[in-house]
N, C-alpha and C positions, 0 to 999 in steps of 0.2 A: 151262742156260737153257731155259725152256719155249718154244722156237721152234715155230711151227706146222708140223706134219709136211708138209703140202702145200708150204709155202714152202721147207722144207729140200729137198724133192724137186726144186724148181725152181731151186735154187741154181746149178747149173752152167749152166743156160740163161740165167738172169739175168746171170751173170758174162760169158757170151758177148756178150750185148747190151751190157754195160758196156764191154767191151774193144773192140768194134766202134766205139762212140761215141768211146772214147779215141783210136783210130787216125784218126778223122776229125773233129777239132775245128773248130768254126766260131765266129765272133765276133759279139757283139752281136745285131742283128736278122737278120744274114745266116746263119741257121741252117736253111736250106731242106732240106738232106739230113737233118739230125737231126729236124726237125719232120715230114718226110714219113715217116721210119721210125717215129716215135712214132704218127702217125695210122694208119699201116698196121697196126701191132700192136694198137692199140685197137679197130679194126674187126674184126680177126681174133679178138680176145677176146670179141666180142659185146656191146660197150658199146651202150647204147640210143641214144646220139647221139655222134658224133665231129665236132667243129667246129674246123676249122683257120682260120688267118688272123685270130685274135683278138690284138689288140695287134701287128698286122702279121704276125708269124710264130709266135705262140703257138698251142697246141692245147688244146682242152677235150674231156674225155671225161665223159659222163654215165652213171652206173650206178645204176639204181633197185633198191631192195631188194625182197624178197618182199612186203613190206607197205608201205603209204604212210600209215598212220594217224597217224604222228607229225607229218607235214607239215614235217619238218625237213630241211635240206640243209646239208652241211658241205663245205668246199673244202680239198683237200690240194694243196699246191703244191711243184713241183720246178723248178729252173732248168736250162736246157739249154746255155747259151753257155760258151765257153772263153776263154782269155786270149792276148794277143799276146806269147807267150814261146816261145823255142826250147827244146824238150825235150832234157834231157841224160841221160834214162834209156836204158838199153840193154835194151829190152823187145821181144818179138816183136810186140807190138801198139802200139809207140810211134807217135807222131804221124806221119802221112804228109803233113801240110800244113805246109810250112816256115814257121817263125815263129809257129806257133799250137800250143797244147797245153791239155789239161784239167789245169790246175795248181791247181784249187780243188775238184775232186771233183764237179762238176756232172754228169759222166758217171755217177758212182755214184748221185747223187740221182735222176736221170732213170730209171736202170735199176731202182732199188728201188721207185719209184712205179709203174713199168710192171708189176713183179712183183705189187704189191698190186692193181693194176687187174685183172690176169688172175685172181687169186684171187677178188676181190670179184664179178667178172662171172660166175665159175663157180658160186659158192656163194650169193650174194645173201642171206646170213643176217643181214639188218638191216631196220629199219623206217624208211624215208626215202630220201634220195638222197645219193650220194657224187659229188662233182665232182672229177675229177683234172685238175690245172692244170699244164701244161707251158709254162714261161715263158721267153721270150728275154731277152737284154740285161740280165741282173742286174749284170754287171760294168761299171757306169757308164752304162748306157743307159736306166735306169728302166723296164725292161720291165714291172714290176708295175703301175706307174702307167698305162702304155699299155693294158694289159689292163683295168684299172679304167675308163679313159676309154672303152673299147669296150663298157662296160656289163655286165661279167660278173656283177655283183651282181644287177641287175634282170633280166637275161636268163635267169639260171640260179637265181635265188632263194637265193643263198648267205647263210646265217645266221652261220657262223663260218669262220675260216681257220686252218689249221695248217701250219707249215713245219718243216723239219729240215735240219741241216747237219752235216757231219762235222767232227771236232775232233782234229787231229794232237796227239799228246802225251797224250791221254786214252786209257786202255786200251780195247781192243776188248771189248765187252760192258758198257760203262758209258754212262750218259747224264748230261747236265747241263742244268739249267734254273733259272730264277729269275723271279719276277714283277717288274714295273716295267721301267725302262729297262735293257735288257740289251745293246744295241749303240748306238753313237753316231750323232749327226747328222754328216753328212759334207759340210761346206760347202767351197766352192772359192774361191780368191782369186787375183787377178791384180793385179800392181803394175807400173805404168809409171813409171820414174824418168827425169826429163829434166834433163840438165845442160847444160854447154857443152863441146863437143868441142875437142880441141886436141892439141898435140904432147906426148908423154910427158916430154920433157926440159924443158918449160915449163909445169908444172901450175898455176903461179900465174896464168896467163892463161886458164885453163879453169875449169870447175866439174865436178869429178870425179864422174860419175854412178856409177861402179863403187864408189868409196869410200862414196858416199851410200847405195847399195844395201846395202853391207856393214853400215853402221851401222843401217839399217832392219831387216835380218835379225836383228842382235843385239838391238836394242831391242824387237822384237816379242816376244822371249822374256820380257821383263820383265812383260808382261801376265799370263802364267800365273804367273810367280814372285811378283808383287807386287800384282796386282789381283784375282785369283781366290782365293776362300776355299780355304785349304790342304786342307780336307776335301771339296772338290769336285774334279771331274775335268775337265781341259781339255788339249788338245794343239794347238800351232801348229807346222806344219812347212813350211818353204820347200824345195821339191823340185826346182825347175828355175831356172837362171839363164842368161839369154842376154845377152851383152855383147861387142861388138867382134869384130875379126877379125885385127888386127895387133898385134905386140909393142911398137910404139912410138907407138900412137895411142890417146888417151883418147876413148872413144866418147861420142857425144851422148846415147844412150839405153840403158837397161838394163831388161830385162823379168824379172820374178820371178813364179813360179807355185807354188802350194802348197795346203795344206788346213788347215782348223780342225775339231777334233772336240770335241764336248761331249755330256753326258748329262743336261743340265738346260736348259730354255728360258731361264731367267734368265741362266745362264752364257753361253749362245749369244748373247743380246742384248748382254751385257757385252763379249764378245770382239769382236763386230762394231763396236760403238761405239768401243772403245778402239783397235782396229786402225786405224781411220780417223785418229784423233788422232795416234797414234805415227807412221804413215806420212807424213802431211802435215807435221807439226811437225819431225820429224827431217830431212826434205828441206829445209824452210825454214831450219833451223839451219845447213845446209851450203851454203845459197845456191842450192839446186836446187828442183825441183818434183816432186811424185809424186802419183799417183792410184791409189787402191785400188778395184778392182771385186770386191765380195763377193757371192757367190751361194749361196743356201741350196739344197743338193742333196738327198740322201736325208735324211728326218727320222729322229729317234731311233726305234729299234725298242723298243716298249713292250709287254711281255707283260701280258695281262689276268689279274687275280688268280685268278678262278674257273677259267678255262680253263687257266691254268698248273698249278693243282692237279690238274685233271683229266688233263692230259697227263703230269704226273709220276706219277700213279697208274697210268696205262696202261703207262708205261715200267717201273715197278716190277713190274707183272705179267709183263713180258717178261724183264727182267734180274735181278729180285730187289731188294728194298727197300734193301739195303746197296750197291747198284751204281748208284744214281741220286742225284746231287748236286743237291739242291733249293736250294742257296745258291751256285750258280755265280756268281763275280764278273762284273760287266759288263765288256765289252771295247770298245776304241775303234775297232774296225773298223766298217764300215757294211754295210747290207743293205737292199735295196729292198722286202723283204717288209714293211717298216715302213709302206709306203703302204697295204697291205691291212689291217694291224692298226689303222690310223687310221680305217678305214671300218667294220670289224666286229670283234667280240671274237675272240680266238684266242690262240695261243701258238706260240713258236718254240723248238725243242729242239735240243740238240747231242748227237751220237752219237760215241763214241770211235773214232778211226781208228788207234790204236796208235802205235808208234814210227816214224812216217813223217816225211819232210821237211815243213816248214811250208807252209801255204797260199801260193800264188803263187810257189813256189820251182820252179826248172827241174828238180829231181829229185823233186818231189812225185808220189805215185801213190795213188789211192784203194785202200783195203785191201778186197779182195773178201770177206774173212772177216766184214765188217760187214753184208753183204747180207741174210742171213737175219734178223738182228736188226732192221735198219731196215725191211725189208719186213713183218715180223711186227708191228712197232709200228704201221705204217699200218693194217694189217688190224684189229688189236685196237682201235685208236682208233675206227674206223668202227663196228665191232660193239658197242663199249661205249657210244659216244655215241648210237647208234641201235639199241637192243636190239629184237630181233624179238619 
């Protein structure tokens, strides 16, 4: 693979940064140590501007090329936050923060973009401006939206956004991408089921909220099975059930929480409408009441066609044309980079992490062999988009 020589030379140093981040995971917006480390490095690299505190704890680095004739600015984004998971790996750099770990590879994403920032600040072999974006709170906190709300587009003049994520199961040295909807909208749902409590031995004098909730859970699946076009994609998952505390008491109330995932706005509308119908009518049939609170969370991540083709071409320059899958199937996971692509054109690409545990698994670990590939991709993307 034509890895940039300077990037290859930096491999061990970038790996050390990554492992330090892995040992000190932080959650959501509480990424103060991580953000401080990022800002310190960007200043040491000689970035033209380093701006912390964007989107609460995000960090922006501004790197201007040797020329500015193009007047073009592109944003490269990495996420910094970890997950509330207890790490099960036996590593010399395993998490030192109990109950927290980098189980999604954001430590690797941050380290690779730092490596690219160092190289770009050293060489500046491009015409325009590169904005390196280090974002908090991707894991459920909508940190991308917070940075947008803080005005990163107008403040830094960003014309396009690009993102990258590691992909367990995809061989190291390969990339995957596709245009259109590549990751799902991640809506949240809460259901409160209200029955009539009573003694478990006398259920006929109660209205069983637990049984009602069970019927609701089952009937919700009929929406995907019987209301959604079989050629479309949709998922409804109930992931939490809270009900009662005793073995002989029928509780008055049951709480359900879950998620709905879609890749098409029309299907998203259909799910929300029919979920209200199923929840309310199922409860009524059981003599109970139920209320659904449906909230639209991260929107669908939709890659723009031109920018997707451009990103794929850059990846092919790095990995070889036979090692870039340009028809990667969409997935039902969510990603708040979608907020950025709703505002400006751009593309989100996947890079293979090899045979590792899956994302959000307590034995996951970012593969350091990916570092030269991902870092070179960022560098080549800037130099190709903004030729000097």
